[in-house]
matplotlib code that plots the C-alpha trace (Angstrom):
import matplotlib.pyplot as plt

x = [9.9, 7.0, 4.6, 7.6, 7.7, 3.9, 3.8, 6.6, 4.6, 1.3, 3.2, 4.7, 1.5, -0.5, 2.0, 1.9, -2.0, -2.1, 1.1, 0.6, -3.1, -3.3, -3.7, -3.2, -6.0, -3.4, -1.1, -4.0, -4.0, -7.0, -8.4, -7.5, -9.7, -7.0, -3.4, -1.1, 2.5, 1.8, 0.1, -0.5, 0.2, -3.1, -2.2, -3.0, -6.4, -7.8, -6.4, -8.7, -12.4, -11.1, -13.7, -13.1, -14.7, -13.7, -12.7, -15.6, -16.6, -13.2, -11.5, -7.7, -5.0, -4.6, -1.7, -0.1, 1.6, 4.2, 5.1, 8.3, 6.7, 3.9, 2.4, -0.1, -3.5, -6.8, -8.4, -12.0, -12.1, -11.2, -7.6, -5.5, -1.6, 0.1, 3.7, 4.6, 7.9, 8.6, 5.0, 5.6, 4.6, 5.3, 6.6, 9.0, 9.8, 9.0, 6.3, 5.1, 2.4, 3.3, 0.8, -1.5, -4.8, -6.2, -9.3, -11.0, -13.8, -16.2, -18.9, -21.6, -24.7, -26.8, -24.1, -23.3, -19.7, -19.0, -15.7, -14.1, -11.4, -8.8, -6.8, -4.1, -0.4, 2.8, 4.6, 8.3, 8.2, 11.0, 12.4, 11.9, 15.7, 16.1, 13.2, 10.5, 6.9, 7.0, 4.8, 3.7, 0.0, -1.8, -5.0, -8.8, -11.9, -15.7, -16.2, -19.7, -20.9, -20.1, -17.1, -17.0, -14.0, -12.3, -9.9, -7.4, -6.3, -3.4, -4.8, -4.2, -5.7, -8.9, -9.6, -8.4, -6.1, -2.3, -2.2, -4.6, -4.2, -3.5, -0.4]
y = [-13.7, -11.6, -14.8, -16.7, -13.7, -13.8, -17.3, -17.1, -13.9, -15.6, -18.8, -16.4, -14.8, -18.0, -19.6, -16.5, -16.7, -20.1, -20.2, -16.8, -16.9, -20.0, -19.4, -22.4, -22.5, -24.0, -21.0, -18.7, -16.6, -17.1, -13.6, -12.8, -11.2, -10.1, -10.1, -8.7, -8.2, -7.0, -8.4, -6.9, -8.7, -8.3, -5.5, -4.9, -3.6, -6.3, -9.4, -12.0, -10.6, -6.9, -4.2, -2.9, -6.2, -9.0, -8.6, -9.6, -11.8, -13.3, -13.0, -11.8, -14.2, -13.8, -11.7, -9.2, -10.6, -9.2, -10.4, -9.8, -10.6, -12.0, -12.3, -14.3, -14.1, -15.5, -16.3, -16.1, -20.2, -19.9, -20.8, -19.5, -19.2, -17.3, -17.2, -15.6, -15.3, -14.4, -14.4, -14.2, -13.1, -9.4, -10.1, -12.8, -12.6, -16.2, -18.5, -21.4, -22.6, -25.8, -25.0, -22.2, -22.0, -19.5, -18.0, -16.1, -13.5, -12.1, -9.4, -11.5, -10.3, -9.7, -7.7, -10.6, -11.9, -15.4, -16.9, -19.6, -21.7, -23.9, -27.1, -26.6, -26.1, -26.5, -23.5, -23.3, -22.8, -20.6, -17.2, -15.2, -14.9, -18.6, -19.1, -19.2, -18.1, -19.1, -21.0, -21.5, -22.1, -23.3, -24.4, -24.1, -22.5, -22.3, -18.9, -17.1, -15.5, -12.5, -12.2, -9.0, -6.8, -10.1, -10.0, -13.1, -14.1, -16.3, -17.9, -20.5, -24.0, -22.7, -19.8, -16.8, -14.5, -13.7, -11.7, -10.2, -8.3, -4.7, -2.9]
z = [-71.7, -70.6, -70.3, -67.9, -65.5, -65.3, -64.6, -61.9, -60.2, -60.5, -58.8, -56.2, -55.3, -55.1, -52.6, -50.2, -50.4, -49.4, -46.8, -45.5, -45.4, -43.2, -39.5, -37.0, -34.4, -32.0, -32.1, -31.7, -28.1, -25.8, -25.0, -21.2, -18.8, -16.4, -16.8, -13.7, -12.8, -9.2, -6.2, -2.7, 0.9, 3.3, 5.2, 9.0, 8.5, 6.6, 8.5, 10.0, 10.7, 11.1, 11.6, 8.1, 7.0, 4.5, 1.2, -1.1, 1.5, 1.7, 5.1, 5.2, 6.7, 10.7, 10.4, 7.7, 4.7, 2.1, -1.3, -3.4, -6.8, -8.7, -12.1, -13.9, -16.0, -16.1, -19.6, -20.9, -20.4, -16.9, -17.3, -14.5, -14.4, -11.3, -10.3, -6.6, -5.1, -1.6, -0.3, 3.5, 6.8, 7.3, 11.0, 10.4, 6.6, 6.5, 4.8, 7.4, 4.8, 2.6, 0.1, -1.2, -3.0, -5.4, -5.1, -8.2, -7.2, -9.7, -9.6, -11.3, -13.3, -10.1, -8.5, -6.0, -5.7, -6.9, -5.4, -7.0, -4.6, -6.3, -5.2, -3.1, -5.0, -3.2, -1.8, -0.4, 3.0, 5.1, 4.8, 1.5, 1.6, 1.2, -1.5, 1.1, -0.4, -3.8, -5.8, -9.8, -10.1, -13.1, -13.5, -14.8, -12.9, -14.0, -14.3, -13.8, -17.4, -17.1, -14.7, -13.8, -12.2, -11.2, -8.3, -7.9, -4.5, -3.2, 0.0, 2.6, 2.3, 4.6, 1.9, 4.0, 1.4, 2.0, -1.3, -4.0, -7.3, -6.7, -5.7]

ax = plt.figure().add_subplot(projection="3d")
ax.plot(x, y, z, "-o")
ax.set_aspect("equal")
plt.show()
């Protein structure tokens, strides 16, 4: 009986090691450089080429913008996912832009900025109360090495920003 118990325990132990000890690389999460749950719309003082100057060399949209909600993440490989809701002009509460683009801004090892602009993604137009200013973005960007202090911008088609990570 003692021998049978030892065999059963050994079998259970080996099964646990082989099953519990194996890790699928497909399920491993990639490290994130940045994960965020907020963004801020471009304020009056940073619109266009305002006297305070562009932020990291990027002009603000021509008018102030507000945003209802945003979340996203940027991984070390450059995979970028963003979801914005209610990104609209502060003056009208409506989004006139049919596309948004994203811009990832990194401080480089020389202390300068590298600003990577993505392709355009569809955005809903109209008032925020009717679902205007919503977009989901998923893309890959080529990041400088290292990418220090990244900021993610939602921009117009020309690259001027409407919203940026922050609060």
